[in-house]
C-alpha positions in Angstrom: -10.1 -1.8 15.1 -13.4 -2.9 13.7 -13.2 -6.4 12.3 -16.7 -6.5 10.9 -18.2 -4.0 8.6 -21.7 -2.6 9.2 -22.9 -3.3 5.7 -22.4 -7.0 6.4 -20.2 -7.7 3.4 -18.7 -10.7 5.2 -16.0 -11.3 2.6 -14.7 -7.8 3.5 -14.5 -8.5 7.2 -11.0 -8.3 8.7 -9.7 -11.5 10.3 -9.0 -10.6 14.0 -5.9 -12.7 13.9 -4.5 -11.0 10.8 -1.3 -10.0 12.6 -0.3 -13.5 13.7 1.9 -16.2 12.1 4.0 -13.9 9.9 7.2 -14.9 8.1 10.1 -12.5 8.3 10.1 -10.3 5.3 8.7 -7.1 3.8 5.3 -6.6 2.2 4.2 -3.7 0.0 0.6 -2.6 0.5 -0.7 -0.7 -2.5 -4.2 0.7 -2.6 -4.9 1.3 -6.3 -7.5 3.2 -8.2 -7.1 4.0 -12.0 -3.3 4.2 -12.0 -2.5 2.9 -15.5 -0.1 5.8 -16.1 2.1 5.0 -13.0 1.6 1.4 -11.9 4.0 -0.1 -14.4 7.0 2.0 -13.3 6.0 1.7 -9.7 6.0 -2.1 -9.8 9.1 -2.3 -11.8 10.9 -0.2 -9.2 9.8 -2.3 -6.2 9.4 -5.9 -7.5 12.9 -7.0 -6.5 12.9 -5.3 -3.1 9.6 -6.7 -1.6 8.9 -10.3 -0.7 5.2 -9.7 -1.6 3.2 -7.0 -3.1 -0.5 -6.8 -2.0 -2.6 -4.7 -4.3 -6.2 -3.7 -3.4 -7.8 -2.4 -6.5 -10.9 -0.6 -7.7 -10.2 0.5 -11.3 -12.0 0.9 -14.6 -8.9 1.6 -16.7 -6.0 -0.6 -17.8 -4.4 -0.8 -14.3 -5.3 -4.4 -13.7 -4.1 -5.5 -17.1 -0.7 -3.8 -16.5 -0.4 -5.5 -13.1 -1.2 -8.9 -14.6 1.4 -8.4 -17.3 4.1 -8.6 -14.7 3.1 -12.2 -14.1 4.9 -12.3 -10.8 4.1 -14.8 -8.0 5.0 -11.9 -5.6 2.0 -9.9 -6.6 -1.5 -10.7 -5.2 -4.5 -8.6 -6.3 -7.7 -8.2 -4.3 -10.7 -6.3 -5.5 -12.2 -3.6 -3.2 -15.3 -2.4 -5.0 -16.5 0.3 -2.6 -16.4 4.0 -2.9 -14.0 5.3 -0.2 -14.5 8.6 1.7 -12.0 11.3 0.7 -8.9 12.6 2.5 -9.5 15.9 4.1 -13.0 17.3 4.6 -15.6 14.5 4.6 -13.1 11.9 5.8 -15.4 11.0 8.6 -18.6 10.9 6.6 -18.9 7.2 7.2 -18.6 5.3 10.5 -15.3 3.6 11.3 -16.9 0.2 10.7 -18.1 1.0 7.2 -16.5 -0.5 4.0 -16.6 3.1 2.8 -14.3 4.4 5.6 -10.7 5.0 4.4 -9.2 3.6 7.6 -11.3 0.4 7.4 -10.1 0.0 3.8 -6.5 0.5 4.8 -6.9 -2.0 7.6 -8.5 -4.5 5.3 -5.6 -4.1 2.9 -3.1 -4.4 5.7 -4.8 -7.7 6.8 -4.0 -9.2 3.4 -0.2 -8.9 4.0 1.7 -11.8 5.4 5.2 -10.5 6.3 6.6 -9.1 9.6 7.1 -5.7 8.0 4.8 -3.7 5.8 5.2 -0.6 3.6 2.3 1.6 2.7 3.4 2.2 -0.9 1.5 4.4 -3.3 0.8 3.3 -6.9 2.4 6.5 -8.2 5.6 6.1 -6.2 8.9 4.9 -7.7 11.5 3.6 -5.3 14.7 5.7 -5.5 17.8 3.6 -6.3 19.5 4.4 -2.9 16.6 2.6 -1.2 16.5 -0.4 -3.5 19.4 -2.1 -1.8 20.0 -5.1 0.5 21.4 -2.7 3.1 18.2 -0.7 3.2 16.2 -3.9 3.4 18.2 -4.9 6.5 17.5 -1.5 8.0 13.8 -2.1 7.5 13.8 -5.5 9.0 15.9 -4.4 12.0 13.6 -1.5 13.0 10.0 -0.9 14.1 9.5 2.1 11.7 11.5 3.5 8.9 11.0 6.9 7.3 11.9 7.7 3.7 11.3 10.3 1.0 10.4 9.8 -2.7 10.5 11.7 -5.9 7.6 13.9 -7.0 7.4 12.7 -10.6 5.5 15.0 -13.0 5.6 13.2 -16.3 5.0 9.6 -17.4 8.5 9.2 -18.9 10.1 10.1 -15.5 12.2 12.7 -17.3 11.2 15.5 -15.0 10.6 15.9 -11.3 8.9 18.8 -9.7 11.0 21.9 -9.9 9.7 23.3 -6.6 9.7 20.2 -4.5 11.6 17.3 -6.2 11.3 15.0 -3.3 8.5 14.3 -0.8 9.1 14.9 2.9 10.2 12.0 5.0 7.3 10.0 6.3 6.9 6.6 7.9 6.7 4.2 5.0 7.8 0.9 6.7 6.6 -0.5 9.9 6.7 -3.7 11.9 3.4 -5.5 12.3 2.2 -5.7 15.9 -1.2 -6.6 17.4 -1.9 -2.9 18.1 -1.0 -1.7 14.5 -4.0 -0.3 12.7 -5.3 2.8 10.9 -7.8 5.1 12.5 -10.3 7.5 11.0 
């Protein structure tokens, strides 16, 4: 993993010791861009489950205002003001040590977490009730990785889910932090 970015934005370098001295618990890592429609229900669904919620943000809508309205000591917000390369074609447009590289951004976000386990949570995801339990939390803390699925919500009132695919496929959403953990381009 690259710890320094080629643009020399030193405040966006990644501490090489980011994975050390972690307290047992579960962090949510949210990378957020203009999510005013979804961020409120998202945070409401996960606030009790996670020990901390790390939000990296680059928005020009009301997203930050909605996050701040939660007024929770569990939520820490970090600005990441760089355009990020897209998923899919063009994902490798920037070198891996650029602040514009998606993997670098994810690793920088990951480095802000402080707990032994992290979840890559999306700002448009809502935690399903069967996962928002102490039993599931113990499952996360007792394993290296945990896969889960979510709802594909299609309206802001959460009255409808996708008719064709109401839940996402299972993917790794929770993982134990280790020195080798990192995202790659």
